[in-house]
SEKOLVEX-421872 format. One record per residue (C-alpha): residue number from 1; residue in one letter; chain; z, x, y. Coordinates in steps of 0.2 Angstrom, whole numbers, plus 5000, padded with zeros to 4 digits. Last residue first. Layout:
# SEKOLVEX-421872
R   nr  rest  kette    c3    c1    c2
R  NUM     A      A     Z     X     Y
...
***
This chain:
# SEKOLVEX-421872
R   nr  rest  kette    c3    c1    c2
R  150     X      A  4574  5089  5191
R  149     X      A  4589  5078  5196
R  148     X      A  4599  5089  5203
R  147     X      A  4585  5096  5216
R  146     X      A  4583  5079  5221
R  145     X      A  4603  5078  5225
R  144     X      A  4604  5092  5233
R  143     X      A  4592  5089  5245
R  142     X      A  4598  5073  5249
R  141     X      A  4616  5078  5252
R  140     X      A  4609  5093  5265
R  139     X      A  4597  5078  5274
R  138     X      A  4613  5067  5274
R  137     X      A  4626  5081  5280
R  136     X      A  4613  5086  5294
R  135     X      A  4611  5069  5299
R  134     X      A  4629  5068  5299
R  133     X      A  4632  5083  5310
R  132     X      A  4616  5079  5321
R  131     X      A  4625  5058  5325
R  130     X      A  4645  5070  5327
R  129     X      A  4637  5081  5338
R  128     X      A  4629  5067  5348
R  127     X      A  4645  5058  5351
R  126     X      A  4653  5075  5355
R  125     X      A  4641  5076  5371
R  124     X      A  4647  5059  5376
R  123     X      A  4640  5042  5377
R  122     X      A  4634  5032  5390
R  121     X      A  4626  5015  5388
R  120     X      A  4614  5011  5401
R  119     X      A  4611  4996  5389
R  118     X      A  4592  4998  5388
R  117     X      A  4590  5016  5388
R  116     X      A  4606  5021  5384
R  115     X      A  4608  5010  5370
R  114     X      A  4591  5015  5365
R  113     X      A  4597  5032  5361
R  112     X      A  4612  5029  5353
R  111     X      A  4604  5017  5342
R  110     X      A  4593  5033  5338
R  109     X      A  4604  5044  5334
R  108     X      A  4614  5035  5323
R  107     X      A  4600  5026  5311
R  106     X      A  4605  5041  5299
R  105     X      A  4618  5030  5288
R  104     X      A  4602  5018  5284
R  103     X      A  4592  5032  5277
R  102     X      A  4607  5037  5266
R  101     X      A  4609  5021  5259
R  100     X      A  4590  5018  5256
R   99     X      A  4591  5036  5247
R   98     X      A  4605  5032  5239
R   97     X      A  4596  5015  5232
R   96     X      A  4582  5024  5226
R   95     X      A  4567  5023  5233
R   94     X      A  4550  5012  5231
R   93     X      A  4553  4996  5225
R   92     X      A  4571  4997  5233
R   91     X      A  4564  4996  5248
R   90     X      A  4557  4977  5243
R   89     X      A  4575  4972  5242
R   88     X      A  4582  4982  5257
R   87     X      A  4566  4972  5265
R   86     X      A  4572  4957  5261
R   85     X      A  4590  4959  5267
R   84     X      A  4581  4964  5284
R   83     X      A  4572  4949  5286
R   82     X      A  4591  4940  5280
R   81     X      A  4599  4948  5292
R   80     X      A  4586  4946  5308
R   79     X      A  4586  4927  5304
R   78     X      A  4605  4926  5305
R   77     X      A  4608  4938  5320
R   76     X      A  4592  4927  5328
R   75     X      A  4602  4912  5324
R   74     X      A  4619  4913  5330
R   73     X      A  4616  4912  5347
R   72     X      A  4607  4894  5344
R   71     X      A  4621  4890  5333
R   70     X      A  4635  4892  5344
R   69     X      A  4650  4897  5333
R   68     X      A  4665  4884  5327
R   67     X      A  4656  4874  5314
R   66     X      A  4665  4861  5308
R   65     X      A  4670  4862  5291
R   64     X      A  4689  4864  5296
R   63     X      A  4701  4874  5287
R   62     X      A  4712  4869  5272
R   61     X      A  4712  4890  5266
R   60     X      A  4705  4885  5250
R   59     X      A  4693  4873  5256
R   58     X      A  4685  4886  5268
R   57     X      A  4685  4898  5255
R   56     X      A  4676  4888  5243
R   55     X      A  4663  4884  5257
R   54     X      A  4661  4902  5261
R   53     X      A  4661  4906  5242
R   52     X      A  4647  4895  5240
R   51     X      A  4636  4898  5256
R   50     X      A  4635  4917  5249
R   49     X      A  4630  4910  5233
R   48     X      A  4617  4903  5241
R   47     X      A  4614  4917  5252
R   46     X      A  4613  4928  5239
R   45     X      A  4600  4916  5227
R   44     X      A  4590  4917  5243
R   43     X      A  4588  4934  5244
R   42     X      A  4584  4935  5227
R   41     X      A  4571  4922  5227
R   40     X      A  4563  4931  5244
R   39     X      A  4563  4948  5231
R   38     X      A  4550  4940  5221
R   37     X      A  4544  4955  5211
R   36     X      A  4556  4956  5196
R   35     X      A  4547  4970  5182
R   34     X      A  4537  4969  5167
R   33     X      A  4533  4983  5157
R   32     X      A  4515  4982  5149
R   31     X      A  4512  4979  5130
R   30     X      A  4497  4969  5133
R   29     X      A  4504  4952  5132
R   28     X      A  4519  4954  5144
R   27     X      A  4533  4966  5143
R   26     X      A  4553  4964  5146
R   25     X      A  4565  4967  5159
R   24     X      A  4559  4983  5166
R   23     X      A  4572  4991  5179
R   22     X      A  4567  4993  5196
R   21     X      A  4570  4980  5206
R   20     X      A  4586  4972  5196
R   19     X      A  4592  4987  5192
R   18     X      A  4593  4995  5211
R   17     X      A  4601  4977  5217
R   16     X      A  4614  4979  5201
R   15     X      A  4618  4997  5210
R   14     X      A  4619  4993  5227
R   13     X      A  4631  4977  5223
R   12     X      A  4643  4989  5212
R   11     X      A  4643  5000  5228
R   10     X      A  4645  4985  5239
R    9     X      A  4661  4981  5227
R    8     X      A  4668  4995  5225
R    7     X      A  4670  5001  5243
R    6     X      A  4678  4980  5248
R    5     X      A  4691  4985  5234
R    4     X      A  4694  5003  5241
R    3     X      A  4696  4996  5256
R    2     X      A  4708  4982  5254
R    1     X      A  4719  4995  5243
***
């Protein structure tokens, strides 16, 4: 039930993202459709809502407001996540949400290769087969989706 709730909320979140970035919300004085352009504003609002929810949950669970994680170690992760969210909104101006999601899922093989090069991780052959199988499935789904729409 929890996994279904998470999946449902992520799908709704993605559909709302795509709707905000791809659907016109009015016309300008020349009668041309006007689209939302400021991705940074959406990211800011996203983070503000997340902070409010986090504060409410901290209060509700009677937890301490004192920071437990070392801020310098979390700063790079936080910054990269904010930049990635900004890029995600910008990408929706050019590709659909399903394409974007499938593209993110297709990064398994490059991540494994970089793990081998940088971290000296070892992967079994079955891990690579799994990655290539997933990429093949994503490509098949994408081509099916494109053919279905035409």
